[in-house]
C-alpha atoms as one frame of an Amber mdcrd trajectory, in Angstrom:
protein
  -0.700 -14.244  28.462   1.769 -16.997  29.624   0.680 -19.714  27.256   2.000
 -23.137  28.243   4.107 -24.559  25.651   2.094 -27.711  25.045  -0.949 -25.509
  24.231   1.128 -23.640  21.325  -0.196 -24.661  17.988   2.102 -26.308  15.562
   2.400 -23.003  13.460   2.453 -20.081  15.940   4.780 -17.045  15.031   5.505
 -14.090  17.291   6.658 -10.980  15.603   8.518  -8.411  17.617   8.203  -5.168
  15.561   5.004  -3.789  13.951   6.454  -1.723  11.282   6.589  -2.656   7.612
   9.032  -5.534   8.077   6.865  -7.019  10.824   3.748  -6.430   8.642   5.066
  -8.258   5.703   6.040 -11.087   7.698   2.792 -11.307   9.619   0.656 -11.091
   6.621   2.567 -13.580   4.380   2.721 -16.083   7.251  -1.071 -15.692   7.690
  -1.548 -16.377   4.099   0.113 -19.645   4.352  -1.736 -20.847   7.517   0.147
 -19.541  10.418  -1.263 -18.108  13.455   0.693 -14.846  14.053   0.936 -12.369
  17.026   2.685  -8.928  16.380   3.930  -6.821  19.130   4.926  -3.307  18.434
   6.592  -1.088  21.108   5.149   2.250  20.015   2.038   3.275  21.807  -0.001
   4.192  18.661  -0.455   3.760  14.969   2.673   4.376  13.081   1.079   5.588
   9.776   1.900   9.227  10.537   5.693   8.530  10.799   6.075   7.709   7.158
   8.347   9.625   4.647   8.709   9.440   0.907   9.853   5.980  -0.579  10.955
   4.795  -3.940   9.249   1.692  -5.147  10.636  -1.437  -6.732   8.631  -3.872
  -8.906   9.588  -6.765  -6.457   7.846  -4.715  -3.706   4.888  -4.108  -5.648
   4.679  -7.873  -6.583   4.720  -8.877  -2.968   2.202  -6.361  -1.997  -0.109
  -7.393  -5.038   0.287 -10.881  -3.692  -1.313 -10.000  -0.444  -4.411  -8.753
  -2.351  -3.671  -4.978  -1.876  -4.598  -3.197  -5.040  -1.570  -1.625  -6.995
  -2.863   1.220  -9.149  -2.281   4.863  -9.828  -3.028   5.695  -6.176   0.155
   3.844  -5.153   2.249   6.966  -6.033   3.484   9.392  -8.410   5.421   8.635
 -11.506   8.735  10.484 -12.461  10.204  10.145 -15.772  13.482  11.913 -15.512
  16.238  12.628 -12.974  17.871  16.130 -13.124  21.162  17.055 -11.564  21.837
  20.824 -10.732  25.066  22.500  -9.663  25.308  24.980  -6.885  24.561  27.988
  -9.249  21.296  26.348 -10.176  22.341  25.229 -13.599  21.089  21.782 -14.873
  24.263  19.834 -15.651  22.788  16.392 -16.322  19.600  14.572 -17.182  18.777
  10.922 -17.592  15.463   9.205 -18.117  13.929   7.386 -15.278  10.881   5.340
 -14.702  10.050   5.336 -10.935   7.049   5.522  -8.773   7.535   7.662  -5.914
   5.250   6.774  -2.957   4.944   7.115   0.865   5.672   4.783   3.818   2.088
   5.139   4.944   0.707   3.995   1.490   1.942   0.673   2.507   1.663   0.512
   6.098  -2.013   1.347   6.245  -3.474  -1.503   4.118  -1.202  -4.074   5.552
  -1.980  -3.068   9.066  -5.819  -3.296   8.272  -5.233  -7.074   7.238  -4.175
  -7.929  10.713  -6.991  -8.426  13.407  -6.613  -5.911  16.383  -6.544  -8.972
  18.556  -3.343 -10.215  16.985  -1.533  -6.776  16.863  -0.730  -5.225  20.096
   0.730  -1.591  20.632   2.755  -0.483  23.722   4.384  -3.935  24.052   8.261
  -3.621  23.906  10.055  -7.047  24.189  12.622  -7.385  26.837  14.031 -10.817
  25.938  13.359 -14.383  24.987  14.338 -18.008  25.845  14.009 -21.114  23.615
  14.572 -24.743  23.936  13.787 -27.750  21.822  10.009 -27.183  22.141   9.736
 -23.590  21.515  10.559 -20.082  22.064   9.123 -17.771  24.767   9.072 -13.901
  24.480   8.921 -11.721  27.594   7.449  -8.162  27.612   7.981  -5.151  29.620
   4.553  -5.217  31.248   5.343  -8.774  32.689   3.373 -10.661  29.972   4.986
 -13.429  28.066   3.931 -15.705  25.043   5.290 -18.785  23.678   5.377 -19.874
  19.927   7.205 -22.078  17.299   9.150 -19.196  15.793  10.131 -15.677  16.911
  10.634 -13.196  14.206  12.745 -10.138  15.085  11.477  -7.163  12.931  12.441
  -4.714  15.597  14.759  -2.416  13.556  17.976  -0.940  13.847  18.357  -1.273
  17.696  16.651  -4.830  17.788  16.361  -6.026  21.321  16.197  -9.466  20.099
  19.305  -9.205  17.980  21.121  -7.648  20.894  20.449 -10.645  22.950  21.531
 -13.175  20.365  24.653 -11.001  19.095  25.592  -8.219  21.449  28.788  -7.751
  19.435  26.783  -6.674  16.298  26.472  -3.035  16.594  25.432  -0.269  13.908
  28.100   1.623  12.190  27.589   5.549  11.904  28.480   6.520   8.492  29.567
  10.037   9.400  26.596  12.016   7.866  22.976  12.496   8.555  19.804  12.796
   6.387  17.980  16.045   6.771  14.397  15.485   5.766  11.553  17.998   5.013
   8.282  18.074   2.857   6.333  20.798   1.506   2.667  20.739   0.226   2.552
  21.048  -3.379   0.245  24.121  -3.210   2.754  25.850  -1.219   5.382  25.728
  -4.034   5.602  28.885  -6.098   4.429  28.258  -9.608   7.908  28.796 -11.109
   9.570  26.356  -8.765   6.710  23.779  -9.191   7.138  23.919 -12.825  10.899
  23.502 -12.725  11.127  20.879  -9.977   8.009  19.037  -9.041   7.700  16.345
 -11.779  11.250  15.176 -11.432  13.767  13.576  -9.140  16.453  15.985  -8.631
  19.936  15.875  -7.322  22.217  18.570  -6.207  25.854  17.681  -5.465  27.981
  20.159  -3.726  31.403  18.759  -2.629  30.467  16.323   0.445  26.713  16.877
   0.058  23.936  15.092  -1.575  20.401  16.659  -1.864  17.681  14.397  -3.642
  14.179  15.651  -3.989  11.020  14.208  -5.518   7.213  14.247  -5.435   5.236
  12.129  -2.951   1.625  11.576  -1.955   0.125  14.088   0.216  -1.851  13.890
   3.365  -3.809  10.421   3.643  -1.699   9.317   0.620  -3.471  11.699  -1.694
  -2.167  11.603  -5.241  -4.407  14.202  -6.788  -2.546  17.240  -8.528  -2.534
  20.040  -6.039  -2.772  17.661  -2.994   0.559  16.110  -3.196   3.876  16.960
  -1.483   7.417  17.522  -2.409   9.967  15.660  -0.471  13.493  16.366   0.474
  16.466  14.228   1.646  19.739  15.862   2.145  22.874  13.920   3.146  25.042
  16.130   5.121  28.413  15.277   6.886  28.408  15.552  10.478  31.222  14.537
  12.812  30.080  11.668  15.077  32.349  12.664  18.121  31.030  16.368  18.605
  28.729  17.336  15.677  26.086  14.548  16.047  25.743  14.919  19.948  25.278
  18.651  19.390  22.593  18.039  17.047  20.998  15.702  19.568  21.128  18.021
  22.287  17.653  19.909  23.028  17.310  23.480  24.438  17.566  22.360  28.005
  21.045  20.813  27.363  19.996  17.166  27.524  21.648  14.976  24.815  19.243
  12.392  23.385  22.018  10.000  22.190  22.189   9.468  18.389  18.651  10.667
  17.643  16.194  13.305  18.798  12.444  13.824  18.273  11.803  16.618  15.543
   9.844  18.689  18.071  13.016  18.741  20.425  15.499  20.039  17.762  16.709
  23.443  18.786  15.730  26.390  16.751  19.252  27.450  16.216  19.891  24.057
  14.597  17.143  24.667  12.058  18.258  28.137  11.293  21.746  26.963  10.690
  20.755  24.089   8.241  18.644  26.797   6.357  21.698  28.945   5.974  23.708
  26.040   4.901  21.228  25.279   2.221  21.401  28.784   0.788  25.093  28.620
   0.817  25.593  25.301  -0.730  22.608  24.148  -2.821  21.067  25.334  -6.055
  19.275  28.346  -5.199  15.672  26.917  -6.462  16.156  23.648  -4.422  17.419
  25.730  -1.284  14.255  27.902  -1.676  11.928  24.883  -1.808  13.636  23.139
   0.858  13.400  26.050   3.362   9.550  26.245   2.713   9.388  23.000   4.553
   7.178  23.577   7.918   9.094  20.775   9.784  12.535  19.393   9.614  13.998
  16.440  11.215  17.213  14.419  10.587  18.197  10.737  10.545  21.612   9.653
  11.276  22.869   7.281   8.681  23.967   3.744   9.941  24.787   0.600   8.259
  24.619  -2.902  10.055  25.491  -6.524   9.077  24.464  -9.449  11.127  26.765
 -12.476  10.465  23.876 -14.744  10.932  20.157 -14.491  10.475  18.808 -17.569
  12.393  19.566 -19.041  15.853  17.530 -22.098  16.640  13.876 -20.711  16.363
  14.790 -17.183  16.157  14.903 -15.302  12.813  16.263 -11.828  12.033  14.247
  -9.808   9.286  14.335  -6.546   7.851  16.480  -3.689   9.524  16.962  -6.139
  12.531  19.206  -8.238  10.142  20.755  -5.645   7.765  20.649  -1.860   7.623
  21.372  -0.569   4.231  22.120   3.073   3.598  19.196   4.832   1.899  21.142
   5.588  -1.256  20.220   2.077  -2.501  16.509   2.996  -2.026  15.276  -0.463
  -1.080  14.879  -0.583   2.738  11.142  -1.448   2.180  11.631  -3.654  -0.746
  14.401  -5.598   1.137  12.055  -6.043   4.132   9.221  -7.393   1.770  11.731
  -9.879  -0.001  13.145 -11.037   3.303   9.386 -11.928   4.371   8.468 -13.483
   1.089  11.679 -15.540   1.125  10.828 -16.907   4.689   7.217 -17.742   3.720
   8.277 -19.544   0.591  10.981 -21.467   2.697   8.357 -22.601   5.206   6.001
 -23.683   2.380   8.677 -25.624   0.370  10.100 -27.395   3.483   6.388 -28.033
   4.985   7.063 -28.935   8.677  10.809 -28.895   8.627  11.346 -25.579  10.016
  15.029 -26.303  10.542  15.767 -26.760   6.765  13.267 -23.812   6.066  15.234
 -21.413   8.229  18.450 -22.476   6.829  17.490 -21.777   3.341  16.111 -18.475
   4.443  19.422 -17.511   6.210  21.338 -18.779   3.091  19.517 -16.652   0.653
  18.967 -13.389   2.716  22.475 -13.267   4.023  23.934 -12.989   0.603  21.375
 -10.408  -0.452  21.999  -8.353   2.680  25.757  -8.403   2.443  25.695  -7.166
  -1.044  23.025  -4.497  -0.487  25.135  -3.098   2.393  28.273  -2.986   0.218
  26.429  -1.261  -2.380  25.128   1.306   0.108  28.639   1.973   1.365  30.042
   2.275  -2.085  27.307   4.991  -2.936  27.970   6.731   0.233  31.654   6.663
   0.366  32.126  10.403  -0.735  30.006  11.577   2.040  31.647   9.397   4.633
  34.939  10.594   3.574  34.328  14.193   4.417  35.403  13.707   7.976  38.789
  12.710   6.757  41.636  15.108   5.926  41.626  15.548   2.070  45.092  14.157
   1.718  43.815  10.857   3.146  40.895  10.499   0.701  40.822   8.213  -2.389
  40.036   9.470  -5.780  36.560   8.200  -5.498  36.106   9.835  -2.005  37.088
  13.178  -3.498  34.592  13.525  -6.232  30.975  12.170  -7.092  30.049  12.551
 -10.481  26.544  13.449 -11.384  26.280  11.007 -14.149  27.310   8.306 -11.840
  25.020   9.587  -8.804  21.939   9.905 -11.069  22.403   6.575 -12.716  23.251
   4.545  -9.549  21.320   5.973  -6.724  18.028   4.408  -6.291  18.447   1.956
  -8.928  15.854  -0.681  -9.531  16.887  -4.033  -8.266  16.604  -5.624 -11.567
  19.186  -3.252 -12.797  21.846  -4.183 -10.184  23.488  -7.399 -11.472  24.750
  -8.690  -8.016  21.326  -8.217  -6.617  19.056  -9.142  -9.429  20.602 -12.562
  -9.739  19.284 -13.206  -6.248  15.739 -12.426  -6.973  15.216 -14.349 -10.288
């Protein structure tokens, strides 16, 4: 590409990262008249990667503002949260009003809004340079492009953030999230009747299993074509346990993550055994019906700043919030909306616009990370001797977990005041 800086339009943005955060930013900036180019490192469409997500009204408002229809097809509504003990007894129930959706249900329509000429796969960024006139991004294949703004939406291991702030590194929380899904039609009738229409929790000491319905293949929400989703937070020591989980059958360790197809069979069989030993019998039985398992090491991350010159951090490139808060997608949407609003409010004064964005989203991100750490404190503490744990780290109470995990943004005072 190699566009000369003098040929750059006055409102051109490069977005590194074509997942949901990048798509929110791309579509919202296009809506206010910016020329946007998105570069994704993966070599193919991302829709198949999605798992279940809980929605927030703020997320749906942003999506609706892009002209994407919000109707019954967006997900499956659950009306109650249930907690089971390890013997399979229901010990707590609270009303809830949540729509459980799928990552792909948001990715697909937002990706369709971006012309293929402005969204490129297999384009990992290697770095950037900037000066008073603009910013230039360099790509692994030797290409480069210049623009007025660079938006880093390239996630937890952001290449752009690494160049800006190499000292900012993800913090491993001491546990992983085992994930699985089972097609609705594969659930025995008794299990379906007891579990499917609810969000359920099972809380053995040091563990947290959460289950819920979600759309099925191709985001299908018709009864009989949906799926049942599992997220099991399970403590794993970072020094030896996590490297072992990430070691394939050839003995090669893949670092802190591993593709699901490379997880060793003995690891899968072990986690099934642990499920039957620790979890409510009905939940363990449903979990083990999953045809495929994978795990996600849980990290959190805080960036001390979100703007450096013409470079903006957004979504997980800026802050990674533990999944207990249930707002990763919503946070990315609100980041992008805040950036677009600031650029409109300050018109051509991008310095003030980015300053407004940074001030607003730094506070939100810091508070969201703190909440995630609070919700995960009991899980993180399992790798400490019991004598060193605080009272809060020793116990997790069903009534607290059911009330606080995945709470709507508007119900969390320290966050609600920032999105009024």
